[in-house]
C-alpha positions in Angstrom: 10.0 -12.8 -1.4 10.0 -9.3 -2.9 13.6 -7.8 -4.1 14.5 -4.3 -5.0 17.4 -4.1 -6.8 19.2 -0.6 -7.5 16.1 1.2 -8.3 16.5 4.7 -9.3 14.3 7.3 -11.0 15.5 10.7 -12.4 14.0 13.5 -13.9 16.3 15.1 -16.3 19.5 15.8 -14.2 17.5 15.1 -11.1 17.5 11.9 -8.7 14.2 11.1 -7.5 14.3 7.7 -6.2 17.8 5.8 -5.3 17.4 2.3 -3.7 19.9 -0.4 -3.4 19.2 -3.5 -2.6 16.1 -4.3 -0.1 14.4 -7.6 0.4 11.1 -8.0 2.1 10.1 -11.7 2.9 6.6 -13.6 3.1 4.5 -12.6 5.5 5.8 -9.1 6.4 3.5 -6.2 6.7 6.1 -3.0 5.9 5.7 0.6 6.3 6.9 3.1 4.2 7.0 6.3 5.6 8.4 9.8 5.2 7.3 13.4 4.9 5.2 14.8 1.9 7.6 14.5 -1.2 10.6 12.0 0.2 9.6 9.7 -2.5 6.8 7.0 -1.3 4.5 7.2 -3.9 7.5 7.4 -6.4 8.9 4.1 -4.9 5.7 2.3 -5.3 5.3 3.6 -8.9 8.9 2.2 -9.8 7.8 -1.3 -8.1 4.7 -1.5 -10.1 6.6 -0.2 -13.6 4.1 2.9 -14.0 6.8 5.1 -14.1 10.3 5.3 -16.1 13.4 3.8 -13.9 16.4 2.1 -13.7 16.8 -1.5 -11.8 14.4 -3.9 -11.2 11.6 -5.2 -8.5 11.2 -8.8 -8.5 8.7 -10.9 -6.9 9.5 -14.8 -6.5 12.6 -13.9 -8.9 9.8 -12.6 -11.5 9.7 -8.9 -12.4 6.8 -7.5 -10.5 5.4 -6.0 -13.7 4.9 -9.3 -15.4 3.1 -10.6 -12.8 -0.2 -8.2 -12.2 -2.4 -11.0 -11.4 -0.4 -11.4 -8.3 -0.7 -7.7 -7.3 -3.3 -5.4 -5.5 -2.6 -2.3 -5.7 -4.7 0.2 -3.2 -4.6 3.9 -4.3 -6.4 7.3 -3.5 -5.5 8.0 -7.2 -8.6 4.7 -7.3 -8.3 2.3 -10.4 -11.9 1.8 -10.6 -14.3 2.1 -13.7 -16.4 5.4 -12.5 -19.3 4.3 -14.3 -19.6 0.9 -12.9 -21.6 0.1 -9.5 -19.3 -1.7 -7.0 -21.5 -4.9 -8.3 -19.9 -4.4 -11.5 -17.1 -3.9 -10.9 -16.8 -6.8 -8.8 -18.0 -8.8 -11.4 -15.1 -6.9 -13.8 -12.2 -8.1 -11.4 -13.9 -11.4 -11.2 -13.0 -12.3 -14.8 -9.4 -10.6 -14.4 -8.1 -11.8 -11.3 -8.1 -15.7 -11.3 -8.3 -15.5 -7.4 -10.6 -12.5 -6.8 -13.3 -14.1 -4.0 -16.5 -12.2 -5.1 -18.3 -13.2 -2.1 -16.0 -11.8 0.1 -15.4 -8.4 -1.9 -19.8 -7.9 -1.2 -19.2 -9.1 2.2 -16.9 -5.9 2.7 -18.7 -3.5 0.8 -21.3 -4.3 3.2 -19.1 -3.7 6.2 -18.2 -0.3 4.3 -22.4 0.4 4.0 -22.0 0.8 0.3 -24.6 0.4 -2.2 -24.0 -2.0 -4.6 -25.8 -0.4 -7.5 -25.1 2.9 -7.4 -22.3 4.4 -9.7 -19.1 4.8 -8.6 -18.5 8.0 -10.2 -21.8 9.5 -8.1 -19.8 8.6 -4.7 -18.1 10.3 -2.5 -14.1 10.2 -2.2 -14.6 8.7 0.9 -17.0 6.0 -0.8 -14.8 5.5 -3.8 -11.7 4.5 -1.6 -13.7 2.1 0.4 -14.5 0.3 -3.1 -11.0 0.4 -3.7 -10.2 -1.2 -0.4 -13.1 -4.1 -0.4 -11.9 -4.9 -3.9 -8.1 -4.9 -3.5 -8.3 -7.0 -0.3 -10.4 -9.4 -2.1 -8.1 -10.5 -5.0 -6.2 -12.8 -2.6 -2.8 -11.2 -4.2 0.7 -12.0 -3.2 1.6 -8.2 -3.1 -0.5 -6.0 -2.0 0.4 -2.5 -2.1 -1.5 0.4 -0.2 -0.7 4.1 -1.0 -2.3 6.7 1.5 -5.1 4.2 1.8 -6.6 5.9 4.7 -6.7 9.4 3.3 -10.4 10.2 3.3 -11.6 7.6 5.5 -13.1 8.6 8.9 -12.5 7.3 12.3 -14.4 4.1 12.1 -13.9 3.2 8.5 -10.4 3.3 9.1 -10.4 1.0 11.5 -12.8 -1.1 9.8 -10.3 -1.3 7.0 -7.1 -1.5 9.3 -9.2 -4.9 10.5 -10.5 -5.7 7.0 -6.5 -6.0 5.9 -5.7 -8.0 8.9 -8.6 -10.5 8.1 -7.4 -10.9 4.5 -3.9 -12.2 5.4 -3.4 -15.9 5.0 0.2 -15.4 6.0 2.4 -15.7 2.8 1.5 -12.5 1.2 3.7 -9.1 1.3 2.4 -5.9 2.2 3.5 -2.3 1.7 1.6 0.4 3.1 2.8 4.1 2.4 0.9 6.0 4.9 0.8 9.4 7.5 -1.5 7.5 9.6 0.9 6.2 12.3 -1.7 5.7 14.9 -4.1 3.3 12.9 -1.2 1.1 11.4 1.4 0.9 14.2 0.4 -2.4 15.7 -0.2 -4.2 12.4 3.3 -3.4 10.5 6.1 -5.7 11.4 8.8 -3.4 9.5 9.0 0.4 8.4 11.4 1.8 5.9 11.6 5.7 6.2 12.5 7.5 3.3 13.8 10.9 3.0 14.6 12.7 -0.4 14.3 9.8 -2.3 16.4 7.4 -0.2 16.0 4.8 2.2 17.7 6.2 5.5 16.1 3.4 7.8 15.2 -0.1 7.7 13.9 -1.4 11.2 11.4 -3.8 12.7 8.3 -2.6 15.2 9.0 -5.2 17.5 12.6 -3.8 18.4 11.1 -0.4 18.6 8.3 -1.4 21.0 10.5 -3.0 23.0 13.1 -0.3 23.7 9.8 1.8 24.7 9.0 3.8 21.9 6.0 4.6 19.8 6.2 4.7 15.8 4.9 8.4 15.8 7.5 9.3 18.5 10.3 7.7 16.5 9.3 9.1 13.3 8.9 12.6 15.1 12.2 12.5 16.4 13.4 11.6 12.9 12.3 14.2 11.0 12.8 16.6 13.8 16.7 15.6 13.6 16.3 16.3 9.6 14.9 19.7 10.1 18.2 20.7 12.1 20.4 19.6 9.6 
């Protein structure tokens, strides 16, 4: 279980994020949605303790920041070591994360047609993101956080990445996905949080939305349209 308790991020007198109490259960895949600047990345970085904040983010009653070995963070900002090859990076992660599945990591790199002996810094941004995804989804983490994981991927690679996410789950993980690619991820999400100006304005289950005959894209579009008319 992931609990967010009164998370708040300030910059001087401005409040960038204000999140009351939110609980996410094991097995949930939660989409974090919002327009550019809505606070999606700020929320993620506060959860991971990467920026100064008030409040706490607890994973099974322990601060997330104290259990990084249970957390996979996949971001377009990248966390790999650039002068490593994918093979060397996998060896490094195998030493750092006790549950890292090296064989599965290699298989996922192969699905992405990555060269295991090519330095990551010499790869395109799309290929680098594929390394990041393959590595993060092979950690067997309890909490998987993905911040715009499809940004530099082509249509085929996006499909592979989504299927890779599905195949990596055993049912007890919590997954947070901040993305604009709603069509790619809609059928994977269980729940969505919509942020606006650093505040969670809506929290709903996708199944309930579908039961009303609505799509996630249409619902989000209507939400943002209403905001623009205020």
